[in-house]
C-alpha positions in Angstrom: -59.4 -26.7 27.2 -59.7 -26.8 23.4 -61.7 -24.0 21.9 -65.4 -24.9 21.7 -66.1 -21.8 19.6 -64.5 -23.5 16.6 -66.6 -26.6 16.6 -68.7 -27.4 13.6 -72.5 -26.6 14.0 -74.1 -29.7 15.4 -70.9 -31.7 15.7 -70.4 -33.4 19.0 -66.8 -34.5 18.6 -65.2 -32.9 15.5 -63.8 -29.6 14.6 -64.6 -27.7 11.4 -61.6 -25.6 11.8 -58.9 -25.6 14.5 -57.7 -22.5 16.3 -54.0 -21.9 16.8 -54.7 -22.1 20.5 -56.0 -25.6 20.1 -52.9 -26.7 18.2 -50.6 -25.1 20.8 -52.4 -27.0 23.6 -52.4 -30.3 21.7 -48.7 -29.8 21.0 -48.0 -29.2 24.7 -49.9 -32.4 25.6 -47.9 -34.5 23.1 -44.6 -33.1 24.1 -45.3 -33.7 27.7 -46.3 -37.3 27.0 -43.0 -37.9 25.2 -41.0 -36.2 27.9 -42.3 -38.6 30.5 -43.0 -41.7 28.4 -40.5 -41.7 25.5 -37.6 -39.6 26.5 -35.4 -40.6 23.5 -38.2 -39.4 21.1 -38.5 -36.2 23.2 -34.8 -35.5 22.6 -34.8 -36.4 18.9 -37.9 -34.2 18.2 -35.7 -31.1 18.7 -33.6 -32.1 15.6 -36.6 -32.9 13.4 -37.4 -30.1 10.9 -40.1 -27.8 12.1 -42.2 -28.6 9.1 -42.5 -32.2 10.2 -42.2 -31.8 14.0 -45.9 -31.7 14.7 -46.3 -34.9 12.7 -43.4 -36.5 14.6 -44.9 -35.5 18.0 -48.3 -36.8 17.1 -47.1 -40.1 15.7 -44.8 -40.8 18.6 -47.4 -40.0 21.1 -49.9 -42.2 19.3 -47.3 -45.0 19.3 -46.9 -44.6 23.0 -50.6 -44.8 23.5 -50.9 -48.0 21.4 -47.9 -49.6 23.1 -49.4 -49.1 26.5 -52.7 -50.6 25.7 -51.9 -54.2 26.4 -50.8 -53.1 29.9 -53.7 -50.7 30.6 -56.7 -52.7 29.5 -58.1 -55.7 31.4 -58.5 -57.9 28.4 -57.7 -58.0 24.7 -61.3 -57.4 23.7 -61.3 -53.9 25.3 -57.9 -53.3 23.7 -59.4 -54.1 20.2 -62.2 -51.6 20.9 -59.6 -49.0 21.6 -57.7 -49.9 18.4 -60.9 -49.5 16.4 -61.4 -46.1 18.1 -58.0 -45.1 16.7 -58.8 -46.4 13.2 -62.0 -44.4 13.2 -60.1 -41.4 14.5 -57.5 -41.6 11.7 -60.3 -41.9 9.1 -62.1 -38.8 10.5 -58.9 -36.8 10.8 -57.8 -37.5 7.2 -61.4 -36.7 6.1 -60.9 -33.2 7.6 -63.1 -33.7 10.7 -60.6 -34.6 13.6 -62.1 -35.5 16.9 -61.5 -33.2 19.8 -58.4 -35.0 21.0 -54.8 -33.8 21.0 -53.2 -36.4 18.8 -55.9 -35.9 16.2 -55.6 -32.1 16.2 -51.8 -32.4 15.8 -52.2 -34.9 12.9 -54.8 -32.7 11.2 -52.5 -29.7 11.5 -49.6 -31.7 10.0 -51.7 -33.1 7.2 -53.0 -29.6 6.3 -49.5 -28.2 6.3 -48.2 -31.1 4.2 -51.0 -30.7 1.7 -50.3 -27.0 1.3 -46.6 -27.5 0.9 -47.0 -30.3 -1.7 -49.8 -28.5 -3.5 -52.1 -31.4 -2.9 -50.0 -33.7 -4.9 -47.2 -36.2 -4.4 -49.4 -38.7 -2.5 -47.7 -38.0 0.9 -50.9 -37.6 2.9 -52.2 -40.9 1.5 -48.9 -42.6 2.3 -49.1 -41.2 5.8 -52.5 -42.8 6.3 -51.3 -46.1 4.8 -48.5 -46.3 7.3 -50.7 -45.2 10.2 -53.1 -48.0 9.5 -50.3 -50.5 9.3 -49.0 -49.3 12.7 -52.5 -49.7 14.3 -53.1 -53.1 12.7 -49.8 -54.4 13.8 -50.3 -53.2 17.4 -53.7 -54.9 17.4 -52.2 -58.1 16.1 -49.9 -58.2 19.1 -52.5 -57.1 21.6 -52.3 -60.4 23.5 -48.5 -60.0 24.1 -47.6 -63.5 23.0 -43.9 -64.2 22.6 -42.5 -63.9 19.1 -42.0 -67.3 17.5 -38.6 -66.3 16.2 -36.2 -63.5 15.9 -37.3 -63.1 12.3 -40.9 -62.5 13.6 -39.6 -59.9 16.0 -37.9 -58.1 13.0 -41.1 -58.3 11.1 -42.9 -56.7 14.0 -40.2 -54.0 14.2 -40.5 -53.3 10.5 -44.3 -52.7 10.8 -44.0 -50.5 13.9 -40.8 -48.6 14.5 -39.6 -48.6 10.9 -43.1 -47.6 9.9 -43.0 -44.7 12.3 -39.9 -43.5 10.5 -41.5 -43.9 7.1 -44.4 -41.7 8.3 -42.0 -39.0 9.4 -40.3 -39.1 6.0 -43.7 -38.8 4.3 -44.5 -35.8 6.5 -41.3 -33.9 5.6 -42.1 -34.8 2.7 -39.1 -36.9 1.6 -39.8 -39.8 -0.9 -36.5 -41.6 -1.2 -35.9 -45.3 -1.5 -32.4 -44.9 0.0 -33.9 -43.1 3.1 -36.5 -45.8 3.3 -33.8 -48.4 3.2 -31.9 -46.8 6.1 -35.1 -46.3 8.0 -35.9 -50.0 7.7 -32.7 -51.2 9.3 -32.7 -48.5 12.0 -36.4 -49.1 12.7 -35.8 -52.9 13.1 -33.0 -52.1 15.6 -35.3 -49.7 17.5 -38.1 -52.3 17.7 -35.7 -55.0 19.0 -34.4 -52.5 21.6 -37.9 -51.7 22.7 -38.5 -55.4 23.4 -35.3 -55.6 25.4 -36.3 -52.6 27.4 -39.5 -54.2 28.4 -37.9 -57.3 30.0 -37.6 -55.9 33.6 -41.2 -55.0 33.4 -43.0 -57.8 31.6 -46.1 -56.9 29.5 -49.2 -57.2 31.6 -47.4 -56.8 34.9 -48.5 -53.1 35.6 -50.4 -52.3 38.7 -54.2 -52.9 38.2 -53.7 -55.3 35.3 -55.6 -58.6 35.5 -53.6 -60.2 32.7 -50.7 -62.6 33.2 -47.2 -61.1 32.6 -45.5 -62.1 29.3 -41.9 -62.2 28.3 -41.7 -61.2 24.6 -38.2 -62.6 23.7 -38.3 -64.8 20.6 -39.0 -68.4 21.5 -36.2 -69.8 19.2 -33.6 -67.7 21.0 -35.0 -68.7 24.4 -34.9 -72.4 23.5 -31.3 -72.2 22.4 -30.3 -70.4 25.6 -32.3 -72.7 27.8 -34.3 -69.8 29.1 -37.8 -70.4 30.6 -40.3 -67.6 30.8 -41.5 -68.5 34.3 -37.9 -68.4 35.6 -37.6 -64.8 34.6 -40.8 -64.0 36.5 -39.6 -65.9 39.6 -35.9 -65.2 39.6 -35.5 -62.0 37.5 -31.9 -61.4 36.4 -30.8 -64.7 38.0 -32.9 -66.8 35.5 -30.7 -69.3 33.7 -30.0 -68.3 30.1 -31.4 -64.8 30.4 -28.1 -63.0 29.6 -27.3 -65.4 26.8 -30.7 -64.8 25.2 -30.5 -61.0 25.6 -27.0 -61.1 24.0 -28.3 -62.9 21.0 -31.3 -60.5 20.5 -29.1 -57.4 21.2 -26.6 -58.6 18.6 -29.3 -58.7 15.9 -30.2 -55.1 16.8 -26.6 -54.1 16.7 -26.1 -55.8 13.3 -28.9 -53.6 11.8 -27.2 -50.4 13.2 -23.9 -51.5 11.8 -25.5 -52.2 8.4 -27.2 -48.7 8.4 -23.9 -47.0 9.4 -22.0 -48.7 6.5 -24.8 -47.9 4.1 -24.8 -44.3 5.1 -21.0 -44.0 4.7 -21.3 -45.6 1.2 -24.0 -43.3 0.0 -22.4 -40.2 1.4 -19.4 -41.2 -0.6 -21.5 -41.5 -3.8 -21.5 -45.3 -3.7 -24.2 -47.9 -3.7 -25.4 -49.1 -0.2 -23.9 -52.5 -0.6 -27.0 -54.7 -0.6 -30.5 -54.7 -2.0 -33.5 -53.2 -0.1 -35.9 -56.1 0.6 -39.0 -53.9 0.6 -38.2 -51.9 -2.5 -40.8 -53.7 -4.6 -43.6 -52.8 -2.3 -45.9 -50.1 -3.7 -45.4 -47.6 -0.9 -41.7 -47.6 -1.5 -42.0 -47.1 -5.2 -40.5 -43.6 -5.3 -39.1 -41.8 -8.4 -35.6 -41.7 -6.7 -34.3 -45.2 -7.0 -30.8 -44.6 -8.2 -28.1 -44.6 -5.6 -25.2 -42.1 -5.7 -24.9 -38.6 -6.9 -26.0 -35.2 -5.5 -29.7 -36.2 -5.2 -28.8 -39.0 -2.8 -26.6 -36.7 -0.7 -29.3 -34.1 -0.6 -31.9 -36.6 0.5 -29.6 -37.8 3.3 -29.0 -34.2 4.4 -32.7 -33.4 4.5 -33.7 -36.5 6.4 -30.6 -37.0 8.6 -32.3 -35.9 11.8 -34.6 -39.0 11.6 -31.6 -41.3 11.4 -30.7 -40.1 15.0 -33.0 -42.9 16.1 -30.0 -45.2 15.5 -28.0 -43.2 18.0 -30.6 -43.6 20.8 -30.8 -47.4 20.1 -27.0 -47.7 20.1 -26.8 -45.8 23.4 -29.1 -48.4 25.0 -27.1 -51.3 23.5 -23.9 -49.9 24.8 -25.3 -49.6 28.3 -26.7 -53.1 28.0 -23.3 -54.4 27.1 -21.7 -52.5 30.0 -24.2 -54.3 32.3 -23.1 -57.7 30.9 -26.4 -58.0 29.0 -28.4 -57.9 32.2 -31.4 -55.7 31.4 -32.3 -55.4 35.1 -29.0 -53.4 35.7 -29.4 -50.8 33.0 -28.6 -47.3 34.2 -30.0 -44.1 32.8 -28.1 -42.3 30.1 -26.7 -38.8 30.7 -24.6 -38.9 27.5 -27.5 -39.3 25.0 -28.3 -35.6 24.5 -24.6 -34.9 23.7 -24.4 -38.0 21.5 -27.4 -36.9 19.5 -26.0 -33.3 19.0 -22.6 -34.7 18.0 -24.1 -37.2 15.5 -26.1 -34.4 13.9 -23.1 -32.1 13.7 -20.9 -34.8 12.2 -23.6 -36.4 10.1 -22.6 -39.8 11.5 -24.6 -42.5 13.2 
């Protein structure tokens, strides 16, 4: 259990200081959650720089917790209470009084480490908090698991969840770079779309003990074009008319983002411009001092942050297996090649 001797006098939930043993146990908890609930993240964490690995573990474990809420709570109201709990937890953690909870302890350790490395400047801890709140707010917005109105809406969701997770890891390194943000945006969108495809065989709300109706989260515009009906998927599974066509259309969009990121990476590694503008560059949290593409600074940023780009390799691995199954998400087999693919991508600096 976490060390009670380090609790602040009179505090019922917080810690004035955190013992190394507390951090070690919190780390063990987070890593175990990833090993069993997000195996791709568990593999990728081994490539993340040690200075940012605790942050990565905590953020990915929190994402796992938030993603599970729609399935584990009996109604959206209870889910919103849990979301508020996490907002309060984040506020307390950034105020230096983390609750006695593994994710909070890991976050506090990462924030403390980041502040010491940046000398208290650079704004990275505040950026981390901004992105965390965006993640929680977006997850809450989609608590009721309603289908996305369009594929553009799905991309917006992916930007505010999976791309945001990547922005947070960059902030924890700390690496403030508009070109790395740009790459993270495309890769994060691909990862968010892939996460939605992964959920098709087990529709949201269909877990044991849940009292909520299952939901298919494929974009409605894509389903309409494919002639796919949500109830047919629940009744007929992979035999539902239009399912494979709809999955193909959505998977193609994810693949397009990976192809774009891959071409951008090649261009910037060669000292060229990425090839197109970054749609979020004008947003305040992306207003970094490094805005010029090309040159040694760009190459250095890519080298420092490359491990995070491995998220693209995991997404591509799933899409390749999906294609091999003729875009039937019910027939996806587990991947034994992914650990090698990640190692090879890191070695070659290619995605």
